[in-house]
C-alpha positions as CSV (number, residue, x, y, z in Angstrom):
1,M,4.9,-70.6,26.7
2,S,4.2,-69.8,23.1
3,N,0.7,-70.1,21.7
4,T,-0.3,-72.8,19.2
5,P,-1.5,-71.6,15.7
6,Q,-5.0,-72.5,16.8
7,E,-4.8,-70.3,19.9
8,G,-3.3,-67.5,17.8
9,H,-6.3,-67.7,15.4
10,D,-8.7,-67.7,18.3
11,H,-7.1,-64.6,19.8
12,R,-7.1,-62.7,16.5
13,L,-10.7,-63.7,15.8
14,L,-11.9,-62.7,19.2
15,H,-10.1,-59.4,18.9
16,A,-11.6,-58.7,15.5
17,I,-15.1,-59.6,16.6
18,A,-14.7,-57.5,19.8
19,F,-13.4,-54.3,18.1
20,G,-14.3,-54.6,14.5
21,Q,-17.2,-52.9,12.8
22,R,-19.7,-54.8,10.6
23,V,-17.7,-58.0,10.9
24,T,-18.4,-60.7,8.3
25,Q,-16.8,-64.1,7.7
26,R,-15.2,-62.7,4.6
27,S,-13.7,-59.7,6.5
28,L,-12.5,-62.1,9.2
29,A,-10.9,-64.4,6.6
30,R,-9.0,-61.4,5.2
31,E,-8.0,-60.4,8.7
32,L,-6.5,-63.8,9.4
33,G,-5.2,-64.5,5.9
34,V,-7.0,-67.8,5.7
35,A,-9.6,-69.4,3.5
36,L,-13.3,-68.6,4.1
37,G,-14.1,-72.2,4.9
38,L,-11.5,-72.3,7.6
39,T,-12.8,-69.1,9.0
40,N,-16.3,-70.6,9.2
41,L,-14.9,-73.6,11.1
42,L,-12.9,-71.3,13.5
43,I,-16.0,-69.2,14.3
44,R,-18.1,-72.3,14.9
45,R,-15.5,-73.5,17.3
46,L,-15.7,-70.2,19.2
47,V,-19.4,-70.5,19.3
48,A,-19.2,-74.1,20.6
49,K,-16.8,-72.8,23.4
50,G,-19.4,-70.2,24.4
51,Y,-17.1,-67.3,23.5
52,V,-19.2,-65.9,20.6
53,R,-22.8,-66.1,19.8
54,M,-24.5,-65.4,16.4
55,A,-27.5,-63.2,16.1
56,G,-29.6,-63.0,12.9
57,M,-29.8,-59.7,11.0
58,G,-32.3,-60.7,8.3
59,T,-32.3,-63.7,6.0
60,R,-28.7,-63.7,4.9
61,H,-26.8,-61.6,7.5
62,V,-25.4,-62.8,10.8
63,Q,-24.0,-60.6,13.6
64,Y,-21.2,-62.0,15.8
65,L,-21.4,-61.0,19.4
66,M,-18.9,-61.5,22.2
67,T,-20.1,-63.3,25.3
68,A,-18.8,-62.7,28.9
69,A,-16.8,-65.9,28.5
70,G,-15.4,-64.6,25.2
71,W,-14.3,-61.3,26.9
72,R,-12.5,-63.3,29.6
73,A,-10.9,-65.6,27.0
74,L,-9.7,-62.5,25.1
75,G,-8.3,-61.0,28.2
76,R,-6.4,-64.2,29.0
77,A,-5.1,-64.5,25.4
78,T,-4.0,-60.8,25.4
79,R,-2.0,-61.3,28.7
80,Q,-0.4,-64.5,27.3
81,S,0.6,-62.7,24.1
82,L,2.1,-59.8,26.2
83,E,4.0,-62.3,28.3
84,N,5.3,-64.1,25.2
85,T,6.4,-60.7,23.7
86,V,8.3,-59.8,26.9
87,H,9.9,-63.2,27.0
88,L,11.0,-62.9,23.4
89,Y,12.4,-59.4,24.0
90,T,14.3,-60.6,27.0
91,Q,15.8,-63.5,25.1
92,T,16.7,-61.3,22.1
93,R,18.3,-58.7,24.4
94,E,20.5,-61.3,26.1
95,Q,21.6,-62.7,22.7
96,I,22.5,-59.2,21.5
97,R,24.3,-58.5,24.7
98,T,26.4,-61.7,24.3
99,S,27.2,-60.7,20.6
100,L,28.2,-57.2,21.7
101,A,30.6,-58.6,24.3
102,G,32.3,-60.6,21.5
103,I,32.4,-57.6,19.3
104,S,34.0,-55.5,22.1
105,E,36.9,-58.0,22.3
106,R,37.6,-57.4,18.6
107,C,37.3,-53.6,18.7
108,V,40.3,-51.3,18.5
109,R,40.3,-48.3,20.8
110,H,40.3,-44.9,19.2
111,A,42.9,-42.3,20.2
112,D,40.4,-40.9,22.6
113,G,40.2,-44.3,24.4
114,R,36.7,-45.2,23.1
115,K,35.7,-48.3,21.2
116,R,33.6,-46.6,18.6
117,V,30.8,-48.5,16.8
118,V,28.3,-47.6,14.0
119,F,25.0,-49.3,13.7
120,Y,24.0,-50.2,10.1
121,G,20.2,-50.4,10.3
122,A,17.8,-48.3,12.4
123,G,14.9,-50.8,13.0
124,D,13.6,-52.8,15.9
125,V,16.8,-54.9,16.4
126,A,18.8,-51.7,16.5
127,E,16.6,-50.3,19.2
128,I,17.2,-53.4,21.4
129,A,20.9,-53.2,20.6
130,Y,20.9,-49.6,21.6
131,V,19.6,-50.5,25.1
132,S,22.2,-53.3,25.3
133,V,25.2,-51.3,24.2
134,Q,24.7,-49.0,27.1
135,R,25.9,-51.8,29.4
136,T,29.2,-52.4,27.5
137,D,32.4,-50.5,26.9
138,L,31.3,-49.7,23.3
139,T,30.4,-46.2,22.2
140,L,27.7,-45.8,19.5
141,V,28.9,-42.8,17.4
142,A,26.6,-43.1,14.4
143,V,23.7,-44.9,12.8
144,V,23.2,-45.4,9.1
145,D,20.3,-46.8,7.2
146,D,19.4,-47.3,3.5
147,T,15.8,-46.0,3.8
148,R,15.1,-44.6,7.2
149,T,15.7,-40.9,8.1
150,G,15.2,-38.7,11.1
151,R,16.6,-39.4,14.5
152,F,17.6,-42.6,16.3
153,F,17.5,-41.7,19.9
154,E,20.0,-38.8,20.2
155,L,21.7,-39.5,16.9
156,Q,20.8,-38.4,13.4
157,I,20.3,-41.3,11.0
158,E,22.8,-40.9,8.2
159,R,23.3,-42.4,4.7
160,P,25.6,-45.4,4.4
161,E,27.9,-43.4,2.2
162,R,29.2,-41.9,5.4
163,L,31.0,-45.2,6.1
164,A,33.2,-44.7,3.0
165,A,34.9,-41.9,4.9
166,A,34.9,-43.8,8.1
167,A,36.5,-46.8,6.4
168,G,39.8,-44.9,6.5
169,D,39.6,-44.7,10.3
170,G,40.9,-47.9,11.7
171,A,39.1,-47.4,15.0
172,V,35.5,-47.7,14.1
173,H,33.6,-50.9,13.9
174,V,30.3,-51.4,12.0
175,I,27.6,-53.6,13.5
176,V,24.9,-54.8,11.2
177,T,21.7,-54.4,13.2
178,S,19.3,-55.8,10.7
179,V,18.5,-59.5,10.6
180,R,16.3,-59.5,7.5
181,H,18.7,-57.4,5.3
182,A,22.0,-58.6,6.7
183,R,23.3,-60.2,3.5
184,A,22.4,-57.1,1.4
185,I,24.0,-54.8,3.9
186,R,27.2,-56.8,3.9
187,A,27.3,-56.5,0.1
188,R,26.8,-52.8,0.4
189,L,29.7,-52.5,2.9
190,D,31.9,-54.4,0.6
191,A,31.0,-51.9,-2.2
192,L,31.9,-49.1,0.2
193,E,35.2,-50.8,0.8
194,V,34.7,-51.2,4.6
195,P,37.2,-53.9,5.7
196,R,35.4,-57.1,6.6
197,A,37.5,-57.4,9.8
198,R,35.7,-54.3,11.1
199,V,32.2,-55.5,10.4
200,S,30.1,-57.7,12.7
201,S,26.5,-58.9,12.7
202,L,24.3,-59.5,15.7
C-alpha cells in the first residue's frame, strides 16, 4: 500500500513541476533534497514515461511542462498518498486506543468518580489521542506542553510546572503524548517529582 521511494520522488517532482514557478533542475533538487545529477535522471525518466516534456527557452534554459498523462499520473499519486495517510491515521488511532485501554486499567478514580488524565504534549499524536480518549472511561482534565501555547480543543495549554502541584493528587495520570520527545519529557516529569507509577506513554 505504501509508495516506493521512486514513486514518492515522482509524485513530488510532478507536483513541483505542475504548481511551481520558474522550475529549474536546481530548484527541483532542493525541493527533493537530492543531488542535481539524480534530479536530472528522475526528470528524464518522467519524460520517457510521457508525463513531462521539455521545451527550449533559449540556448541554456529549459521549461518543464506537464502532459495530459502527467496530470493523470499526478492525480493517481495524490489519491494513493491520501489513502496511505488515512490508513496510517487509522492504524495509529487503533494503537493509541489500545494503549489508552491499558492506561485506564492502571488509573485510580478521583473522589468525583472520574479517571482523570493529563496529556503532556500538544502535537499531532495528542490530537489523535484526544479523539480516541472520547471512547474510553478516561477524562482529559489538562494539557501541558514545553513550547506550545493557546488552546488544545476546549482546554488551555498549560506549562508543565502545573504538574508539580498535581503530583500531590493521587488521582491524576500523566500520558506522554509525544513520540519524538518522550525521553526528555519523562526526565522532566522526574524533575517535577511526578511518580513514575502515574506516568504512561502511548
